[in-house]
N, C-alpha and C positions, 0 to 999 in steps of 0.2 A: 443494574446501572440505569439511571434515569436518562431520558433522551436529552441530548444537548439542545440548546436554543438554536434554531435554524438561522438565521440571519443570512556493437550490433553484432552482436556477434556473440560467439560462445564465451569469450572472455568476460562478457558482461555478467555472466552467471557468477563468476568469482567475486564481482563487486557487490553482489546482492546477498552476501552471507549474513548469518545471524549477528546481531549487535548486542552490546551491553550498555547501551546509552542510558544516561541518567535523565531524570525529570528536570524541569526548569528549576525546581527547588533544590536539586542536588541529591535527592533521595534515589536509591536504585529502584528500578522498575521490577521489584520482586513479584508484584501482582498487577501486571499491566492492565488486566481486564477490569480492575476495580479502582484504578487511579483516577484522581480528579484533576490532575494536571497532565499536560501532554507535551512531548517533544517529538522531533521528527525521526526519520527512519534509519535504515541500516547504512553502513559504510558504502560509499559509491552512489548512494541516493541521497546523501546529506549535503548540507551547505558547508563543506569543509573549507571552502575558500573564504568564508566570512571572517572578518576580523574587525569588529566595531571600534577597536581602539586605534586603528590607523587613521591618520589625518585625512587622507584621500581614499575614497572607496576604490577597490580594485575594479578593473574593467568588467570582470565576470559578474561582480555584484550589480552592475548596471544592466547586464543582459536580462536578468530575471525579472526586472520591473518594466522593461521596455514595452511589452505588449499592452500595457495599461493605457497607452496614449492613443491608440488607433481610433477609438470612438470620437475623441476630440478632433482628430484629423478629418474624419468623414464629415463631421458637422461643420467644421471651419471651412473646408473647401466647398461644401454645398452652399454656404451663405455668402461666399465672395461673389461680387457682381462685376459686370462690364468687362473692359479689356483686361483688368487686373486678374479676373477669373481665368481668362485665356492663358495669361502668363503662369498662374499657379498650376493650371492643368499641364502646361508644358513641363514645368518643374517636376510635377508628380510623375509624369511619363518618363522623364529623364532619370529620376532618382530611384524609383521603386523597381526592385528586381522581381521578375516573374519566374517562378520555378515550380517544380513538380512536388508540391506539398501533399497532394491528395492521393489516396490509394487508387490503384488502377486494376486490382484483381477482379476477376469475374465474381458475380454474386453480391455486388454492393446493394445495400438496401434502396428501396424506391421511395420517392416522395409521396406524400398524401395529396392527391389532386384537389381535395376539398380545402386544403390550406393555401391554395393559390400560390402567390409569389413570396410567401413567408420564407425566411432564410435562417439557417443555423451556421454561424461563423465561429470557428475555433481560433482563439487568440492564445499564442503560447510564447513563452520566453525561456531560452535555454540558460542554465547556470554553468555551462561548460567554461573552462578556462580559455578555450580556443575562441578567437574572434570570429571564426567562420560560422555563418548561420547554418551551414549544412553539417556541422559536426554532430553526429547522432550520439550525444552523451546523455544528458538528462534534461528534463523540463520541469522547472520549478514554479512556473506560473501557468496555470491551465484555467482559462476563463472561456466559457461558451456563451456566445451572444446570440440571442434569438431576436430577429427583427420581424415584426408582424407584417402580414400581408398588406395592410393599409399604411404601413410605415409610420404609424402614429404611436407605437409603443415598442419598448425594448426591454428584454429581461437579460440580466447578466448573471450567470451561474458560476461560482467558484468551485472547482473540483480540487479538494485537498490532495496534495501529492501522496499522502499515505493511505488513501482510500484503497481498500483491499478488494481487488476485482479479478475477473478472469481475463487473461491476455491471450488472444488467438495464437495457438501453437506453443504457448509457454506456461500454461497452467495459471495458478493464482499468484498474484504478487501486488505490490503497491502500484498504483496507476502510473506513476512517473517512471517505473521500470520499463513500461512499454516503450517509452522514448529511448531508453538506453538500449533496448533490444533491437528496435527497428525504426527509430526516428519518428517524424511526425506521421508518417503513413500508418505505422502500427498503433500509435496512440489514437489516431482517428478511428481505426477499425475497432479498437477497444471501446471507445466511447459509443460508437454506433451500436455495437453489440449490447452494451450496458443499457442503453436508452431505447433501442429499437427505432432509431431515426437515421436519416441521411444527413451528414454534415456537408454543406454546400460549398463552403469556402474556408480557407485557413490563411492566417497571417503569422509570420514569425519575425521577431525583432531582436537585433543585437543593438543595445541602447547605450550610446555615449552621451546623449543630450538631455537626460532626465532633469538634472539640476538646472541646466541652462533653460529648458522649456519652462520650468516652474518660475524661474527668475524673470523670464521674458514676459509672463503674464502678471508680474508683480507679486509673486508668492501666492500661497493658498492658505485658507483657513481650514484646519483639520481638528476634529474632535478627538482628543486623547482619552480613550476609555479606561486605560490602566496606566498608572504612573510608571515611568521607566527612566533610566539614565542612558543617554546616547554615547557614541564613541568619543565625543569631545568632553565627556563628563558633565554635560549639561543635564540637569534634572527637569523632566517634563511632568507636570502634575496633571491630574484629571481635569478636563474641561476643554473649551475651544481655544486653540492656539494658532497663531499666525506663523507659518514656516517658510523660510526661503528654500532654495533648491537642495542644498546640502542637508538641511534639517529634515525636509520631507523625504529625501532618499533614505536617511536613517530610519525614519518612521515606518516606511513600507518594507524595510529589510528586517526589522527587529522581530524576533520570535522567542528567544531564550527567556526573556523576562515576562512573557505573557502567559496567562493561566492555561490557555489551550493551544499554545505553541503556534503551529502553522495554520490552525483554524482561525485564530484571532488575527494572525498576520494577513490571511486572505481577506478578512473583513476590513482591515486597515488599507489594503491595496484597493479595495472597492471604494472606500471612503475617498482615496486620492482620485480615482476615476471621476467620482461625482464632483469633487472640488474643482478639478482641472476643467471638466466640461462646463461647469457653471461659470467659471472665470472666462473661458474662451467664448462663451455664448453672449457675454455682455456686449452691448452695442459699442462701447468704447474700444473693445478689442476688434470686433468684426469690421468696424468702419475705419480702422487704422491700417492702411496698406503696408506700412513699414513693419508693424507688429505682426500682421498676418504673414508677411513674407518670412519673418524670423521664426514664427511658429512652424511653418511648413519646412523650413530648413532644419529646425531642431528635430522634427519628426522623421525626415526622409533622407537627409544628406549622409555622406560618408558610408555609403553601402549599408544603410541602417535597417532597411525594411525589405522583406520578401513576402510576396503573396502568391497564391496559386495562379496558374496560367490563365484561368478563366475569370479572375476577379477584376472587375472594373471599378476601381476605387472612386473615381469621379462620378460615375453614373449612380453608384450606390449612395454616395454622399448627397447628391442632388435629390434623390428620391426620398431622403430623410429630412428634407429641409423644414418640414412642419413639425418635427419632433420637439417636444418640450420636456424639460428636466423632470416635471412632475409625472411623466409617463415612462420614466426609466426606473426599473425596479432591480434590486440586487438580492441574490440568494446564495446560500451555501448548499451544495449538493447534499441530500439527506443521508445522514449516518446516525447510527443508534448508540454508539459508544466506542470504547477503545479496547484493543486486545493485543495479543502478541503471537507472532508466527515464528517457528524455529528457523525459517530461512529469511523472511522479510523483516523480522524484528517487530517493533511497535507499529501498530496498524490502526486505521479507522475502519470500523465495521459498517458496511453498507446497510441502510434501512431499506430492505428489499421492497416492501409495499409502497413506500413513499417514492422510491426511485422509479417504480413502475408508473406511478401517477405523474411524476415529472416527465418521463418519456412520452406519456400520452399527451400532456399539455404541449410539449414541443412538437409532436407529430401532428396534432390537430390545430396548432396555432390558437390555443384557447387555454389561458391560465386561470379562468374564472373558477374552475373546480379544483385547482391545485391547492392542497392543504398545507404545503410547506410554508413556513413563516419567512417573510422577507427579512433581510438583515436591516436592523434599525439604524441606518447611517444618518449622521447629522451633518 
């Protein structure tokens, strides 16, 4: 297999049984280790709620893409000025829920003092049918954001949900099974063990306003790398496309028609992060108090956002005020190919040497020696 391009409880065990899922082309996965196309995992770790033929996406479908908005939120609030900034800060304090997302067990990894104030922030979105942010079901969006010590660069790493890893106390399984077993705390412990780093903060979003946010900023331009047909039967061809909120929602949810399934979907989600950040950072948006107010409402209202108890969103946003889009890089966590496990089903195999290098880059706050290719987002 050639290397791909980089770019709670006991009843949970019953949900992670072997599957007989088919590839995106409809062919059985008789030889999963040699397949060139990829779908997602076993029953209970799959997007069984998705139905792209429905006119309106289900609420659960919105939950899984919600975490992709938080970078824009940090930057937007950082760049608001004067009395209006004070009002936005009040709104953030009022709307954002603080909760215990981080693990508290003894023996947590320590930070590298040489990395200064560099931060690792886990952004996750639950695909649970429940509207509760605390429902420890599954996590379908796992993005780790590394903010440099000087606050002038950011790396965003997508961890595919089918990545086959060791889960503390549970053996090996898909990484999103850690969330099913023990919520965000166990998922964070899993990532910390995988990378040898400390995760400083976490944010979890149940997202009702994705389409509204995209429409608030006037839609976004997204590069469609693979042609597909969305739920309304509209055909999207390869190339740069302008999408409204509903269309963009379909774009970041689609995986069945993509060659590498969830791997490609993760890249599309990162493309949306880039597009929405670029749009919100334009002066016409940042200097428009009405639009800024609408954006903050889209991101934080309706009990939509939870962060760990120690995370100060306003302070972090202000510290990132000099960040420029050219210094935001996007990656997929390194994997070497695809396989099949009798319990987990189809899996993504970790590239152990490159994963170690990624962990070192995060630990040392130095990506200059990391050999993983960044995702070529347009």
